[in-house]
N, C-alpha and C positions, 0 to 999 in steps of 0.2 A: 655119379649118374642120377641120381633122385632129383638133384639141381637143375640138372641139363633137362630133365625130364618136366619138371614142372616147368621151367621157362618155354619148351615146345609146348605143352597145352595153353599155355597162357597164350603165347602168340597167336596158336587156332583159335581160341576166344575171343579174342580183341578182333581178327578178323569174320570170324562167324557173325558177330555182333554188327561190324559196320555191313557187312552184305545184308543184313536186315534192314538198312536205313533208306531203303527205296523211297519208301512214302514222303520221307524228310528232305531227303536232298538226290536229286538226277543222279549227279555226280558220283554217291557213292551206290547209287542201282547200279550203275556198271559192273560194280565186283557179284551181284545176284547172276549177273549175266553167264558169268563163270561157277554156277554151282556146283556144277558135275565135278570140274577142278577141286574146286576147294573141299567138297567133299574126298576126292581123292587123295589130296594132300593129309587131311584130317586121319586119313586110315595109316599114312604113312606115319603120321608124329603120334597118334592117339593108338594104337595096337601095340608097339614098343612101351611107349609110356607105360600103358597098364599094367604091362605085363614086368616094368623093374621097379615103377611105382607103389606109395600108399594102396590103400583101398578105397579112399578117398578121392585119389587121384584119377583112379580106373573109373569111378564113377563119374568124374565130372568129364572124362575123354569120350566117353560113353554115350553120355548124356550131348554132348556137342557132336557126334556123329548123328546120334537120332535127331535131331534141331537142326542138320542141314539136309538129312533125308525126308524133311516133313515136305517141305514146297514139292519134292521130286513126286512125292507119294500122291500131296492134292492134285498135281496136275495131273496125276494116272487118272481121275476122274473125272476127267474132261477128255477122254480116249474118245475116238469115232469108234463106236463097236466093230468089232471082228466078225465078218460075216461070216457063217457055217450054214450047214446044210439045214439047219432050223430055221432060216431067216426068208421071207418072202421077199422077192427083191420084183421090182417093174423098170429098170431102165440102168445099164450097165456104161460108162465111161471111164475113161484112161485119162490121166492129167498131170502135166508136167509144170515145173517151174524151173526155171533154168538163167541164171544171169552170165552174160556174156563178155561183159569186163571191157565193152566198146572194142572189140575187135581180137581181144586175146584169144577165143576159144577157136581151135584147129580146126580147120574145114574137114579135114576126116573124122574127127570125133564128134564135131558136127553133124555128121551125114551118120554116123552109127548111131548117135544119140536119138535120131528123128527117124529111123529104119521103123519104130516100131508105129512111126505116125500116131502120135499123141489125139483125142478128139478134142482137148482143150488145153491151150498151155499158156504160161504169161512167160514172158521173156523182157530182162532188167539188163542195163547198159549193153542198148542193142544200137550199133554204130550202122551208119548208111549201108555200109559193103555186106554188116550181118543181116540186115532186114531184107538185102535184094539176094543174100544166099538161102535165106529163111523160106522166102516166096519162092524159090526155085524148088525148093526141096519138099516142100506142102503146096503143090501148085492147085489141089483142088478144097484148100482153106480160105478159109475168112481174115482178113487182117486188117485189126482198128491198132492207132496209134496216137497215145494221149502223152501231150507235154510236148517241148520241143524237137522235134526229131533230132537222132543223133547225141541228146545230152545225157546227161551222166543220170538225172532220175528220171527222164521218159519210160514209160511201160509198151510193151507190143502185144496184144491179146492176137492167137490163133486161134479159129475154131471152126470145125467143120461145118455150121451153120452160119449162116448170117449174124452180124454184131451190130446189137442197137444199143448206143451208150445211152444209161438213164441220168448220168449225175456225172459231173467234174467239179473238183474244185481245188485251190490252193490254199493251204494252212499260213502262206505268207505272203505278203505285199508286193514280193518280189517275184512270185510264181514260179521259183524253183522250185518245188517241191507239187506233186498234183496226186489227188484221190481218184478214181476209177471207179465206175460201178456200172456195167454192162449187162446187157440180156442176150441171152441164145436160146433157141429155139429147137434143139433135136426130136424131142415129140411136143412134151410140154414145154414152156417157155424158162428158164432157168436164169438167176440171177449170181454174176460173178465179181467179186471187189479184184483188181489188181494192183499192186503197192510194191514200189522201191520206198522204202521208208527212210527217213532220214537218220544218218549215224547217230548215235546217240551222245557220242562225246563232244566237247567244247561248250560253248554258254548256250547255245540255240540249239545244237541237235537234239538233246534229250527235250526239250518242251513242242519243238516243233513237231518230233517221234511221238508225244504223247499227243498233240492236236488232231494228228492224221488220224491216230487209232481211236480217238472219241468221235470225229469227224464220220467212221464208220457206226462206231455204236451207236450216234445219235440218227444215222441213216437207217437201220433197223429199228431204230424206236419208233421212228413215223412212219416208215413202207414195209414194215414186216423182215423178214429172215431173208440172207443174201445164203445162197446155195455153197458159194465156195470164196475164199478169200487164198489167192494165191501170189505170191512171191517172195521177194526178198526182203523180209520185215526186219531187218537189221536187230533184231530181239529175240532172246531166247526167252523159254515157256517159263523159265523160274524168274524172270524180271517181273519188278512193278508194274512197271506199264503195259507189259504183255497180258497181264490181267484183264485189261479192259476188253480184251478181244474174246477172251474166252468167260466171263463174269456172266449168268443167266439173264441179269439184268442190265447187262452190254451187248458186246458182238453176238453171245452166245454159240460160240465155233468151238467146234470139237475136235481134236489134233487125228491126223491120218496118221503120224506117226508114235505118237505116246507110247509105243511099247520097243521104240526104238532109242530109247532115251540117252543112250552112252556115244551115238555117232555125231561128232561135227560136220557140218559143211562148208566151213570157213574157218581159217584157212584151208585151200584143197590138200595143200601137202602134210597137212597134218590133222587127217580125218579124225584119227583116235583122241587126238587132243585137242579140236578147236570146237566149235561153238554150232550150234542147229541155230543158224538165223535165215535159213530159207523154209518155206513153209507151204504146206496145203493144207487149207483149214475147211471143213466141211460144217451144215447145218445138222441140227438133231436128226433130220429125215435123210441121213448117209449112212453106208454104213462103209468099212475098207475092207479089201480082201486080199490087198498085195501093197507095198510100201518098199521103194527100193532109192537108196541111194546113191546116184550111179558115180561112173568111173570121172575121171579127170581128163575135163575136156579141153586144159589149156588155160581156161579162168583160174581165178584165184578162188572159186566159188565151186562148187560141186553141183549137181541136178539131181533135183529130187521127184521123184514119182510115187504115183499112187492112182491104183483100179479103184472105181469107187461105185457102189450101187446105191439106188434111192429104196428103201424099205418100205416095201408096201403097206398100204392102209390095211389095219384089219376089216 
């Protein structure tokens, strides 16, 4: 029994070490995307091992669990403030991110999703038919599509207020991926980055995703804060690449969902076991009063919604 416990803890140790190799290997950084699941596996392995093994084995098991919990705790420091009675705010907005999987979203489910009429939304994987339906469901909204219409990597911004595109660029010569930064002006003008990031797997996926995140961080460094980053980022907060977006000297974004870490948005059918790759991030001047992962709309992604408010200056 002790030999089996040692083997299990050794397996978990190897898995843990590899999951921290993101700075050195884009391929191994994929493991860090599943930090919550690795931690859960570790608990299943290490708790019994600590009970039946030696004291030294128990210490090793607990140390590995704490090591895996460390990135989760670090990301909690980048949580957008939870708004309470003590906060004074001067602007309130409802935000939405939804991947429609190129026509897979069911019309009735999309109807229900948009009943609350978000002030600002970013849609990814939008087919031509999807766009027509969105425009019918949100007749008072302005729409802006970046990228080739109907393509996998195009994004659609919908806003109650006119949209002025400030920046679009492609990280690859083929123009397959796109980074879009726009301005909307409900009262004061606000900046929103809309993104469907490259998938991190494959030879080119992870490097292209890293370039996209650095493009946003570089834009912030040269032009000042972006109020919102919304979209399917194809990365979880624990990955090395994602850190570019939340680093104070990077994108300096804060996570509206950091207090609901354990729930995933993809794949939709495995909410409890999936990973959180759809995001609504905000700048440091915004707080969150409500965050929700929506119900299944037929896509392989679950939508995410957040009610945010700008914290008034003293």
